[in-house]
C-alpha positions as CSV (number, residue, x, y, z in Angstrom):
1,M,-55.9,100.0,21.1
2,A,-57.4,98.6,24.3
3,N,-56.1,95.3,25.7
4,K,-58.6,92.6,24.7
5,H,-57.3,90.2,27.4
6,I,-58.2,92.3,30.5
7,R,-60.3,90.4,33.0
8,P,-62.6,93.0,34.6
9,E,-65.2,91.7,37.1
10,K,-67.9,94.4,36.3
11,I,-67.9,97.7,34.7
12,I,-70.7,100.2,35.5
13,H,-71.9,102.2,32.5
14,S,-74.1,105.3,32.7
15,A,-77.1,103.2,31.7
16,G,-76.6,100.8,34.6
17,K,-74.7,97.6,35.4
18,V,-73.2,95.6,32.6
19,D,-71.4,92.3,33.3
20,V,-68.3,92.2,31.2
21,R,-66.6,88.8,30.6
22,N,-64.0,87.2,28.6
23,C,-65.2,84.8,25.9
24,R,-64.5,81.2,26.8
25,A,-63.6,80.4,23.2
26,C,-61.5,83.3,22.0
27,D,-60.8,85.3,25.3
28,R,-62.2,88.6,23.9
29,V,-64.0,90.9,26.3
30,F,-67.7,91.2,25.6
31,D,-70.9,92.4,27.4
32,Y,-72.5,89.3,29.0
33,P,-76.3,89.6,29.2
34,G,-76.4,87.4,32.3
35,Y,-77.8,84.2,30.7
36,G,-76.7,81.7,28.1
37,P,-73.3,80.6,27.0
38,Q,-70.3,82.7,28.1
39,V,-69.1,83.3,24.6
40,C,-68.9,86.4,22.5
41,P,-71.5,87.0,19.7
42,E,-68.9,86.2,17.0
43,C,-68.0,82.8,18.6
44,L,-71.7,82.1,19.2
45,K,-72.4,82.6,15.5
46,T,-69.5,80.3,14.6
47,E,-70.7,77.7,17.0
48,E,-74.2,77.8,15.5
49,E,-72.8,77.5,12.0
50,Q,-70.9,74.4,13.1
51,F,-74.0,73.0,14.8
52,E,-75.9,73.3,11.5
53,I,-73.1,71.6,9.6
54,V,-73.2,68.6,12.1
55,R,-77.0,68.5,12.1
56,S,-77.2,68.4,8.3
57,Y,-74.4,65.8,8.2
58,L,-76.2,63.5,10.7
59,E,-79.5,63.8,8.7
60,S,-77.7,62.4,5.6
61,H,-75.5,60.0,7.6
62,P,-77.8,58.8,10.5
63,R,-75.5,55.8,11.4
64,A,-72.3,57.9,11.7
65,T,-70.3,57.6,14.8
66,L,-68.7,60.4,16.8
67,V,-65.3,59.9,15.2
68,Q,-66.8,59.8,11.7
69,T,-68.7,62.9,12.4
70,T,-65.6,64.7,13.6
71,N,-63.5,63.6,10.7
72,D,-66.1,64.5,8.1
73,T,-67.3,67.8,9.5
74,G,-64.1,69.2,11.1
75,V,-66.1,69.9,14.3
76,S,-64.1,68.9,17.5
77,L,-65.0,65.7,19.4
78,R,-65.3,67.8,22.6
79,K,-67.9,70.1,21.0
80,L,-69.9,67.1,19.7
81,Q,-69.9,65.5,23.1
82,A,-71.0,68.8,24.7
83,W,-74.0,69.0,22.3
84,L,-74.9,65.4,23.0
85,R,-74.8,66.0,26.8
86,E,-76.9,69.1,26.3
87,E,-79.3,66.9,24.2
88,R,-79.0,69.4,21.3
89,L,-77.9,66.4,19.2
90,S,-78.6,62.7,19.4
91,Y,-77.4,59.7,17.5
92,A,-79.6,57.0,15.8
93,T,-78.1,54.3,18.0
94,S,-76.3,54.3,21.3
95,K,-73.3,52.8,19.6
96,G,-72.8,56.0,17.6
97,S,-72.7,58.3,20.6
98,G,-70.4,56.3,22.8
99,F,-72.2,57.6,25.9
100,T,-73.5,55.6,28.9
101,C,-76.0,56.5,31.6
102,D,-74.4,58.2,34.5
103,L,-76.3,56.1,37.0
104,C,-76.6,52.6,35.6
105,G,-74.0,52.5,32.7
106,V,-76.3,51.4,30.0
107,P,-75.5,52.9,26.5
108,I,-77.6,56.0,25.6
109,V,-77.9,58.2,22.5
110,A,-77.7,61.6,24.2
111,G,-77.9,63.3,27.6
112,R,-76.7,61.9,30.9
113,L,-79.4,59.4,31.9
114,C,-81.2,56.5,30.2
115,P,-85.0,56.8,30.0
116,K,-85.4,54.3,32.9
117,C,-83.1,56.2,35.3
118,A,-84.6,59.5,34.2
119,G,-88.1,58.2,34.9
120,R,-86.9,57.0,38.4
121,L,-85.5,60.5,39.2
122,A,-88.7,62.2,37.9
123,N,-91.0,60.1,40.0
124,P,-89.1,59.0,43.2
125,E,-92.2,57.8,45.0
126,R,-92.9,55.2,42.2
127,S,-89.3,54.1,42.5
128,K,-89.6,53.6,46.3
129,R,-92.7,51.5,45.8
130,T,-91.0,49.4,43.2
131,L,-88.0,48.9,45.4
132,K,-90.2,48.0,48.4
133,G,-92.1,45.6,46.3
134,N,-88.9,43.9,45.1
135,S,-87.5,43.6,48.6
136,S,-90.7,42.1,50.0
137,R,-90.8,39.5,47.2
138,E,-87.2,38.6,48.1
139,E,-88.0,38.2,51.7
140,T,-90.9,35.8,51.0
141,E,-88.8,33.7,48.6
């Protein structure tokens, strides 16, 4: 039986190059397609099943917190937080998620930025005009 914990960089098959990696969840070797999460198909299937359990739970318990969701579904807090950061999940209120905007610190329901900061980053010229407008008002006051 082959050692499932080998860490080859790349193996070349007769059909061409294949990127072989170890699954980040179970450490099994698998053929990585070059995109997507670096987990084997079995672990990916398990993760999707867990996601559906959480999604269904949140539909029937929209005011649940992260801790309640973890306790009631058995899905790890770390996994829930990753899905929130990826914006695959969101909570009904910012209190439920426990996340804050990376830039200004205001509570948010998912992702990394509040809508205001995300808008500023999406349109930096508008932000510059707003900032210039505020500074000129301060100078005149």
